[in-house]
C-alpha positions as CSV (number, residue, x, y, z in Angstrom):
1,M,-13.7,-0.6,35.4
2,E,-11.6,-1.5,38.5
3,F,-10.0,-4.9,39.2
4,N,-8.6,-5.3,42.7
5,E,-7.9,-9.1,42.9
6,Q,-4.4,-10.3,43.9
7,E,-3.8,-12.0,40.6
8,D,-3.8,-8.7,38.7
9,E,-0.1,-9.1,37.9
10,L,-1.2,-11.9,35.5
11,L,-3.1,-9.5,33.3
12,E,-1.8,-8.1,30.0
13,P,-0.7,-4.4,30.0
14,V,-2.6,-2.1,27.7
15,S,-0.5,-0.2,25.2
16,P,-0.3,3.6,25.5
17,V,-2.1,4.1,22.2
18,A,-4.9,1.7,23.1
19,Q,-5.4,3.5,26.4
20,C,-5.5,6.8,24.6
21,F,-8.3,5.6,22.3
22,N,-10.5,4.4,25.2
23,T,-10.8,7.2,27.7
24,S,-13.5,9.7,28.9
25,V,-12.1,12.0,26.2
26,L,-11.9,9.7,23.3
27,S,-13.7,6.5,22.3
28,I,-13.0,5.7,18.7
29,S,-14.3,2.7,16.7
30,V,-13.9,1.3,13.2
31,I,-16.8,-0.1,11.2
32,V,-16.1,-2.4,8.3
33,V,-18.9,-3.3,5.9
34,L,-18.9,-6.4,3.6
35,E,-21.5,-6.4,0.8
36,F,-22.4,-10.0,-0.2
37,E,-23.9,-11.2,-3.4
38,I,-26.0,-13.9,-1.6
39,P,-27.9,-14.0,1.7
40,I,-25.8,-14.7,4.8
41,D,-25.8,-18.1,6.4
42,E,-26.0,-17.0,10.0
43,A,-24.7,-20.4,11.4
44,K,-21.5,-20.1,9.4
45,I,-20.8,-16.6,10.7
46,M,-21.4,-17.9,14.3
47,S,-18.9,-20.6,13.7
48,Y,-16.5,-18.1,12.1
49,A,-16.6,-15.8,15.1
50,K,-16.1,-18.7,17.5
51,D,-12.9,-19.7,15.6
52,L,-11.6,-16.1,15.7
53,I,-11.8,-15.6,19.4
54,P,-8.8,-17.9,20.3
55,L,-6.6,-16.3,17.7
56,N,-6.0,-13.1,19.7
57,P,-6.4,-12.7,23.5
58,L,-7.8,-9.2,23.0
59,F,-11.0,-10.6,21.4
60,S,-11.9,-12.2,24.8
61,S,-10.6,-9.4,27.1
62,I,-11.9,-6.2,28.7
63,M,-9.9,-3.2,29.8
64,V,-9.6,-2.8,33.6
65,E,-7.5,-1.0,36.2
66,D,-5.3,-3.0,38.5
67,I,-4.6,-2.1,42.2
68,N,-2.1,0.5,41.1
69,G,-4.4,2.2,38.7
70,K,-2.6,0.8,35.7
71,R,-4.8,-0.3,32.8
72,K,-4.6,-3.9,31.7
73,W,-6.5,-6.5,29.6
74,K,-8.5,-9.0,31.7
75,K,-9.6,-12.2,30.0
76,V,-13.4,-12.9,30.3
77,E,-15.9,-15.5,29.0
78,V,-17.4,-14.5,25.6
79,N,-21.1,-14.9,25.0
80,L,-21.3,-15.0,21.2
81,E,-25.0,-14.0,21.3
82,E,-24.0,-10.7,22.8
83,H,-21.5,-10.0,20.0
84,I,-23.3,-11.3,16.9
85,L,-26.4,-9.3,16.3
86,V,-29.1,-10.0,13.7
87,P,-31.7,-7.2,13.6
88,T,-35.2,-7.7,12.3
89,L,-37.4,-5.1,10.7
90,P,-40.6,-4.2,12.5
91,S,-43.4,-6.5,11.3
92,N,-46.0,-3.8,11.0
93,L,-44.4,-2.0,8.1
94,S,-46.5,-1.6,4.9
95,L,-45.0,-2.3,1.5
96,V,-44.6,1.4,0.9
97,E,-42.7,1.9,4.2
98,L,-40.5,-1.2,3.7
99,N,-37.5,0.4,2.2
100,Y,-34.4,-1.7,3.0
101,D,-32.0,1.0,1.8
102,T,-33.4,3.6,4.2
103,Y,-33.4,1.0,7.0
104,F,-29.8,0.2,6.4
105,K,-28.7,3.8,6.4
106,E,-30.5,4.5,9.6
107,Y,-29.0,1.3,11.1
108,M,-25.5,2.6,10.2
109,T,-26.3,6.0,11.8
110,D,-27.4,4.3,15.0
111,L,-24.4,2.1,15.0
112,G,-22.1,5.0,14.6
113,V,-23.3,6.9,17.7
114,Q,-23.6,3.9,20.0
115,E,-20.4,3.2,22.0
116,L,-19.3,-0.4,22.5
117,P,-20.1,-1.6,26.1
118,K,-16.9,-1.6,28.2
119,N,-18.1,-4.5,30.3
120,K,-17.5,-7.0,27.5
121,P,-14.9,-7.5,24.7
122,L,-14.9,-4.5,22.4
123,W,-16.2,-5.9,19.1
124,E,-19.5,-6.7,17.5
125,I,-20.7,-8.4,14.3
126,H,-24.0,-7.4,12.7
127,I,-25.7,-9.5,10.1
128,I,-28.1,-7.5,7.9
129,N,-30.0,-10.1,5.9
130,Y,-32.1,-7.7,3.9
131,P,-31.3,-6.8,0.3
132,T,-30.4,-3.3,-0.8
133,K,-29.5,-1.8,-4.1
134,N,-25.9,-2.6,-3.4
135,A,-26.0,-6.1,-2.0
136,A,-28.1,-9.1,-1.1
137,A,-26.9,-8.9,2.5
138,H,-24.4,-7.0,4.6
139,L,-21.9,-8.1,7.3
140,I,-20.9,-5.3,9.6
141,L,-17.9,-5.6,11.9
142,K,-17.5,-3.0,14.5
143,F,-14.4,-3.0,16.7
144,H,-12.9,-0.5,19.1
145,H,-9.7,1.2,18.0
146,S,-8.0,0.2,21.2
147,L,-7.9,-3.4,19.9
148,G,-5.9,-2.4,16.8
149,D,-5.8,-0.2,13.8
150,G,-7.3,-0.8,10.3
151,Y,-4.2,-2.7,9.1
152,S,-4.6,-5.2,11.9
153,M,-8.3,-5.8,11.4
154,M,-8.0,-5.9,7.6
155,G,-5.1,-8.4,8.0
156,L,-7.4,-10.5,10.2
157,L,-10.3,-10.2,7.8
158,I,-8.3,-10.8,4.6
159,S,-6.5,-13.8,6.0
160,S,-10.0,-15.3,6.5
161,M,-11.1,-14.7,3.0
162,K,-10.6,-16.9,-0.1
163,R,-10.5,-16.0,-3.8
164,A,-14.1,-16.4,-5.1
165,D,-12.9,-17.7,-8.5
166,N,-10.4,-20.2,-7.1
167,P,-10.1,-20.7,-3.3
168,S,-6.8,-22.6,-3.8
169,L,-5.1,-19.5,-5.1
170,P,-4.0,-16.6,-2.8
171,L,-5.4,-13.2,-3.0
172,T,-3.0,-10.6,-4.5
173,F,-2.6,-6.9,-3.8
174,P,-1.5,-3.9,-5.8
175,S,2.3,-3.3,-5.7
176,R,3.6,-1.0,-2.9
177,K,7.0,-0.6,-4.3
178,I,8.8,2.6,-3.4
179,N,9.6,5.0,-6.2
180,S,13.2,4.8,-7.4
181,D,13.3,8.6,-6.8
182,H,13.3,7.9,-3.1
183,N,16.1,5.3,-3.1
184,L,18.7,7.0,-1.0
185,Q,21.4,4.5,-1.9
186,S,21.5,5.8,-5.5
187,R,22.2,9.4,-4.3
188,N,25.5,11.0,-3.7
189,V,26.1,11.3,0.0
190,L,27.1,15.0,-0.4
191,S,23.7,15.7,-2.0
192,L,22.0,14.5,1.1
193,V,23.5,17.2,3.3
194,P,21.3,20.1,2.2
195,K,18.3,17.9,2.1
196,F,19.0,16.9,5.7
197,V,19.3,20.5,6.8
198,L,16.1,21.4,5.0
199,S,14.3,18.4,6.4
200,S,15.5,19.3,9.9
201,M,14.2,22.9,9.5
202,N,10.9,21.7,8.2
203,S,10.7,19.2,11.1
204,V,11.1,22.0,13.7
205,L,8.4,24.1,11.9
206,D,6.1,21.1,11.5
207,F,6.5,20.0,15.1
208,G,5.8,23.5,16.4
209,W,2.8,23.7,14.1
210,S,1.5,20.4,15.5
211,I,1.9,21.7,19.1
212,M,-0.1,24.8,18.1
213,K,-2.7,22.6,16.4
214,S,-3.3,20.7,19.6
215,S,-3.8,23.9,21.6
216,V,-4.7,27.2,20.1
217,L,-4.5,27.0,16.3
218,E,-8.0,26.2,15.0
219,D,-9.3,25.7,11.5
220,D,-11.9,28.2,10.2
221,L,-15.6,27.3,10.4
222,T,-16.6,26.1,6.9
223,P,-19.3,24.0,5.2
224,I,-17.2,20.9,6.2
225,R,-16.5,22.0,9.8
226,S,-19.3,23.0,12.1
227,G,-16.9,23.3,15.1
228,G,-19.7,22.5,17.5
229,D,-19.2,21.0,20.9
230,G,-19.7,17.3,21.1
231,V,-19.8,16.8,17.4
232,E,-18.4,13.3,18.0
233,F,-21.7,12.3,19.7
234,R,-24.0,13.6,16.9
235,P,-25.7,11.3,14.4
236,I,-23.6,10.6,11.3
237,A,-24.5,9.9,7.8
238,T,-22.5,7.3,5.9
239,W,-22.4,6.9,2.1
240,T,-19.9,5.8,-0.5
241,I,-18.9,6.5,-4.1
242,N,-16.8,4.3,-6.5
243,F,-13.9,5.6,-8.7
244,S,-12.3,3.6,-11.4
245,L,-8.8,2.6,-10.4
246,H,-8.0,2.4,-14.1
247,Q,-8.8,6.0,-14.6
248,I,-6.8,7.0,-11.5
249,K,-3.8,5.0,-12.7
250,Q,-4.0,6.8,-16.1
251,I,-3.7,10.1,-14.3
252,K,-0.8,8.7,-12.1
253,S,1.1,7.6,-15.2
254,K,0.5,10.8,-17.1
255,L,1.6,13.0,-14.2
256,R,4.3,10.7,-13.0
257,V,3.1,10.8,-9.4
258,T,1.7,8.2,-6.9
259,I,-1.8,7.0,-6.6
260,N,-1.9,8.5,-3.2
261,D,-1.0,11.9,-4.7
262,V,-3.8,11.6,-7.3
263,V,-6.5,10.6,-4.8
264,T,-5.5,13.2,-2.2
265,G,-5.5,15.9,-4.9
266,I,-9.0,14.8,-6.1
267,I,-10.3,15.0,-2.5
268,F,-8.7,18.4,-1.9
269,L,-10.2,19.8,-5.1
270,G,-13.6,18.2,-4.4
271,I,-13.7,19.7,-1.0
272,R,-12.9,23.2,-2.3
273,L,-15.5,22.8,-5.0
274,Y,-18.0,21.9,-2.4
275,M,-17.0,24.9,-0.3
276,Y,-17.3,27.2,-3.4
277,E,-20.8,25.9,-4.2
278,T,-22.0,26.1,-0.6
279,C,-20.2,29.2,0.6
280,P,-17.9,30.9,-1.9
281,N,-15.9,32.8,0.7
282,S,-14.9,29.6,2.4
283,T,-12.6,28.6,-0.5
284,Q,-10.0,30.9,1.1
285,S,-10.4,29.4,4.6
286,N,-7.6,27.8,6.6
287,S,-8.5,24.2,6.6
288,T,-6.5,21.1,7.6
289,A,-6.7,17.4,6.8
290,I,-5.3,14.8,9.2
291,V,-3.9,12.0,7.0
292,L,-3.3,8.7,8.8
293,L,0.0,7.1,7.7
294,N,0.8,3.4,8.4
295,T,4.2,3.2,10.0
296,R,4.8,-0.6,9.6
297,M,7.2,-2.1,7.1
298,L,5.5,-2.0,3.7
299,G,4.2,-5.2,2.3
300,D,1.1,-7.4,2.0
301,Y,-1.2,-8.1,4.9
302,K,0.0,-10.7,7.3
303,S,-1.9,-13.4,9.1
304,I,-2.9,-12.7,12.7
305,E,-0.4,-15.4,13.7
306,D,2.5,-13.5,11.9
307,M,1.4,-10.1,13.3
308,L,1.4,-11.5,16.9
309,K,4.9,-12.9,16.6
310,P,7.7,-11.2,18.6
311,N,9.7,-8.7,16.6
312,S,7.3,-8.9,13.6
313,N,7.9,-6.3,10.9
314,N,4.1,-5.9,10.6
315,P,2.9,-6.2,14.2
316,W,-0.6,-6.2,15.5
317,G,-1.8,-3.1,17.3
318,N,-2.0,0.6,16.5
319,H,1.0,1.6,14.4
320,F,0.3,4.8,12.5
321,A,1.2,8.5,12.4
322,L,-1.0,11.5,12.0
323,L,0.1,13.9,9.2
324,P,-1.6,17.3,9.4
325,I,-1.7,18.7,5.8
326,D,-3.1,22.1,4.8
327,I,-5.9,21.8,2.2
328,P,-4.8,24.1,-0.7
329,K,-6.9,27.2,-1.2
330,L,-8.9,27.4,-4.4
331,T,-7.8,31.0,-5.0
332,D,-4.2,29.8,-5.1
333,Y,-4.8,27.0,-7.6
334,E,-7.0,28.2,-10.4
335,L,-9.8,25.9,-11.6
336,S,-8.4,26.4,-15.1
337,N,-5.4,24.3,-14.0
338,P,-6.7,21.6,-11.6
339,I,-3.4,19.7,-11.9
340,Q,-2.0,22.1,-9.4
341,F,-4.0,20.3,-6.7
342,I,-2.2,17.1,-7.5
343,K,1.2,18.9,-7.4
344,A,0.3,20.6,-4.2
345,A,-0.8,17.2,-2.6
346,Q,2.4,15.6,-3.8
347,K,4.6,18.3,-2.4
348,L,2.8,18.5,1.0
349,I,2.7,14.7,1.5
350,K,6.4,14.3,0.5
351,R,7.5,17.0,2.9
352,K,5.4,15.7,5.8
353,R,6.3,12.1,5.2
354,Y,10.1,12.8,5.4
355,S,9.8,15.2,8.3
356,Y,11.0,14.2,11.7
357,A,8.0,15.9,13.2
358,V,6.1,12.6,13.1
359,F,8.8,11.0,15.2
360,L,8.9,14.0,17.6
361,V,5.1,14.0,18.0
362,D,5.1,10.3,18.7
363,K,7.8,10.8,21.4
364,L,5.8,13.7,22.9
365,M,2.7,11.5,23.1
366,E,4.7,8.9,25.0
367,M,6.0,11.5,27.4
368,I,2.6,13.0,28.0
369,N,1.2,9.5,28.6
370,K,4.0,8.6,31.0
371,L,3.9,11.8,33.0
372,K,0.3,12.7,33.0
373,G,-1.5,9.5,32.0
374,P,-3.8,8.4,29.1
375,E,-6.5,11.0,29.7
376,A,-4.0,13.8,29.0
377,A,-2.6,12.0,25.9
378,A,-6.2,11.6,24.7
379,K,-6.9,15.3,25.2
380,Y,-3.9,16.0,22.9
381,V,-5.3,13.8,20.1
382,Y,-8.8,15.1,20.7
383,K,-7.8,18.8,20.3
384,T,-5.7,18.0,17.3
385,A,-8.6,16.4,15.5
386,R,-11.2,18.9,16.8
387,N,-9.1,21.9,15.6
388,S,-8.8,20.3,12.1
389,S,-11.4,19.9,9.5
390,I,-11.3,16.3,8.2
391,S,-9.4,13.1,8.6
392,I,-8.4,10.9,5.7
393,S,-7.4,7.2,5.9
394,N,-6.9,4.6,3.2
395,M,-6.4,0.9,2.9
396,I,-5.3,-1.5,0.1
397,G,-7.7,-4.3,-0.8
398,P,-7.2,-7.4,-3.0
399,K,-7.3,-7.3,-6.8
400,E,-9.5,-10.3,-7.1
401,K,-13.1,-10.9,-5.8
402,M,-13.0,-12.5,-2.4
403,A,-15.4,-14.7,-0.5
404,L,-16.0,-15.4,3.2
405,L,-17.2,-19.0,3.9
406,G,-18.7,-19.3,0.4
407,H,-20.2,-15.8,0.4
408,P,-18.9,-13.8,-2.6
409,A,-18.1,-10.2,-1.6
410,K,-19.4,-7.6,-4.1
411,G,-17.8,-4.8,-2.2
412,I,-16.1,-3.6,1.0
413,Y,-15.7,-0.3,2.8
414,F,-15.0,1.1,6.2
415,T,-15.4,4.2,8.3
416,V,-14.2,5.6,11.6
417,V,-16.5,6.9,14.3
418,G,-16.0,8.9,17.5
419,L,-13.7,11.6,16.1
420,P,-14.7,15.2,16.9
421,Q,-15.0,16.2,13.3
422,S,-17.9,16.9,10.9
423,L,-16.3,14.8,8.1
424,M,-14.3,11.6,7.9
425,I,-13.1,10.2,4.5
426,T,-11.8,6.7,4.2
427,M,-10.8,4.7,1.1
428,I,-10.1,1.1,0.1
429,S,-9.3,-0.5,-3.2
430,Y,-11.1,-3.6,-4.2
431,M,-10.7,-5.3,-7.6
432,E,-10.6,-2.4,-10.1
433,N,-12.4,0.1,-8.0
434,L,-11.6,2.7,-5.3
435,R,-14.4,2.9,-2.7
436,I,-14.5,6.2,-1.0
437,T,-16.6,6.4,2.2
438,F,-17.9,9.6,3.7
439,G,-18.9,9.8,7.4
440,S,-20.4,13.2,8.0
441,E,-22.3,15.0,10.7
442,K,-25.9,14.3,9.7
443,E,-27.9,17.2,8.3
444,F,-24.8,19.5,8.3
445,I,-23.2,18.3,5.0
446,D,-25.1,18.0,1.8
447,Q,-24.4,14.4,0.6
448,V,-25.6,14.9,-2.9
449,K,-23.6,18.1,-3.5
450,L,-20.4,16.7,-2.0
451,T,-20.6,13.5,-4.1
452,S,-21.2,15.6,-7.2
453,C,-18.2,17.8,-6.4
454,M,-15.9,14.8,-5.9
455,K,-17.0,13.3,-9.2
456,K,-16.4,16.7,-10.9
457,A,-13.0,17.0,-9.3
458,L,-12.0,13.6,-10.8
459,E,-13.3,14.6,-14.2
460,L,-11.5,18.0,-14.2
461,I,-8.2,16.4,-13.2
462,H,-8.5,13.5,-15.6
463,N,-9.3,15.8,-18.6
464,A,-6.6,18.3,-17.6
465,S,-4.0,15.5,-17.3
466,F,-4.5,14.5,-20.9
467,D,-4.4,18.1,-22.1
468,I,-0.8,18.7,-21.1
469,S,2.4,17.4,-22.5
470,I,5.1,16.2,-20.1
């Protein structure tokens, strides 16, 4: 959309990452689902949305090009009725056909393939006031990734929520303390020299591998990667499973690793089990997972006011890195010792996290965007994702039950749509559960079988962790 008026210099510039996510090559959105225990009061949600708009200028802006071809945010009037959608079921359905769960799944599929209109602010709220087996009603928030990342939107959402048991008390979150093993101050300076040399060598290798991944190095075709053209435009199926955080913490304590290590190991093993049951030869395939890593200062979510402050440690926007990680092959890590998947995940994540490759790729993206424009930068991200098999993203949720305007939330989950991959896995903790969401290319991945394999992976790792002595 072009904007050629003289006052274009008053518009807000669009960040390079935001431009990258909203091009002819890429159009990525995030969908957050809140499951409520009671029906939704639509008037309260309208009032809630009306109060949100002034908090951030992006909620009332569209992306345009100025007279110099530079992309900027242009403020526009917001018509709430265009952004808050309340679908109704067809009135001619019989009692046999009236299946709210099926309707909800189909609605999510349609929502996933529909791009947000670019002629109005890039967000929508959907109110599904029909009961399903999981909830009395659903509130769906869909926003374009160019507005901000999951941390930004979760911070906005969480700051609007109250504790269901006692609204006067703040929501609390699991600790994000860094392991003492990573405290560099406690190490001898001389011991850091070989680590620095090793890290530098790994960084060069990882950076070169990232360049290859965005150009010619492509994952094998497997039961989780169709490799078809335009896979990002195909219908998606969305479903979730719940894991007990208590059980995962038991494994974490027993193996002396992080929760991230445990969950990633479970997912890797579950994927290879699914490959084995679907196509045994694919367990030896070259398959890569893109792990999204938050690059902000660690800590609890901040209010939108805090995130928008200059020099904030936890700023609004898109602040994350892409960590490509090889999925361990099942032949290398025998099923008789599934703990190896946890150890492999720990080793890979630790190496990638402390590699300078993340910084180098970020600088490369800036250079591409500056020299060739956002379309070229978007092509880089697109090919990196398309040449990989899956993407994994996780968020931390509150330990207590939360409520929005008096609506107690039974559950919460999110997914990302618009990526050129057949499978996207996202996770969020809430109370004592870890909700894992699968967004898959519809009719390509067997939902029942993949769910079964993930549950089996958790069981195998849990049992094995208590069969060893450390």
